[in-house]
C-alpha positions in Angstrom: -15.5 -2.0 -20.8 -13.9 -3.5 -23.9 -12.0 -6.8 -23.8 -8.8 -5.0 -24.8 -9.0 -2.6 -21.9 -9.6 -5.5 -19.5 -6.6 -7.4 -20.8 -4.4 -4.3 -20.6 -5.4 -3.8 -16.9 -4.8 -7.5 -16.1 -1.4 -7.3 -17.8 -0.4 -4.2 -15.8 -1.6 -5.9 -12.6 0.4 -9.0 -13.3 3.5 -7.1 -14.2 3.2 -4.9 -11.0 2.8 -8.1 -8.9 6.0 -9.7 -10.4 7.9 -6.4 -10.0 6.8 -6.1 -6.4 7.9 -9.6 -5.5 11.3 -9.1 -7.2 11.9 -5.8 -5.5 10.9 -7.0 -2.0 12.9 -10.3 -2.3 16.1 -8.3 -3.1 15.9 -6.1 0.1 17.9 -7.4 3.1 15.9 -8.1 6.2 17.9 -5.4 8.1 16.7 -2.7 5.7 13.1 -3.9 5.3 11.5 -2.0 8.2 13.3 1.4 7.5 12.6 1.0 3.8 8.9 0.4 4.6 8.7 3.4 6.9 10.2 5.6 4.2 7.7 4.5 1.6 4.6 5.1 3.7 4.1 8.6 2.2 4.3 7.0 -1.3 1.8 4.4 -0.2 -0.6 7.2 0.7 -0.7 8.0 -3.0 -2.3 4.6 -3.5 -5.2 5.7 -1.3 -5.7 8.8 -3.5 -5.6 6.7 -6.6 -8.1 4.2 -5.2 -10.5 7.1 -4.2 -10.2 8.5 -7.7 -10.9 5.1 -9.3 -13.8 4.6 -7.1 -15.2 8.0 -7.9 -15.0 7.3 -11.6 -16.7 3.9 -11.1 -19.5 5.5 -9.1 -20.0 8.2 -11.7 -20.2 5.6 -14.5 -22.6 3.3 -12.4 -20.1 0.5 -12.4 -21.0 -1.9 -9.6 -18.0 -4.1 -9.9 -15.7 -1.1 -10.2 -17.2 0.4 -7.1 -16.7 -2.7 -5.1 -13.1 -3.2 -6.3 -12.5 0.5 -5.6 -13.8 0.2 -2.1 -11.7 -2.9 -1.4 -8.7 -1.0 -2.8 -9.3 1.9 -0.4 -9.6 -0.4 2.6 -6.5 -2.4 1.7 -4.4 0.7 0.9 -5.5 2.2 4.2 -4.5 -0.9 6.1 -1.1 -0.9 4.4 -0.4 2.7 5.3 -1.6 2.5 8.9 0.2 -0.8 9.4 3.4 0.7 8.1 3.2 3.6 10.5 2.5 1.3 13.4 5.6 -0.8 12.5 7.7 2.4 12.2 6.5 3.6 15.6 7.4 0.3 17.1 10.8 0.4 15.4 11.5 3.9 16.7 10.5 2.8 20.3 13.5 0.4 20.2 15.9 3.4 19.8 14.6 5.4 22.7 16.6 5.6 25.9 15.2 3.5 28.7 14.2 5.3 31.9 16.3 4.3 35.0 14.1 2.5 37.5 16.1 3.9 40.5 15.0 7.5 39.7 
C-alpha cells in the first residue's frame, strides 16, 4: 500500500471520528436511546463493509488488513447487538405491568 493511500485512510478515519463526536455531543440525552435504536439497521451496514474489507485483505494476503478487518467485524457486531439489547430494555419500560392480584 502506498504512503498516499495510507495517509488518505488515516485522514478519513480522523475526520469520521471528529464528526461522530460532534454529532453525538449535540444529541440530548432524552433522544439518545431512541436515536440509537433507530440507527441499528444502519450500523448493520458497517458489518457488511467490515466483511468486505476483510475479504479483500484475505484475497491480497494482507496480514495486517486481515487482523484489522476481523477486529472491525467483532466491534461492529458488538455495537449492533448492544444497540438491540438497549432498545429491548427501553421497550420493556413502556409495557404495562401485570397486576399482582390477578
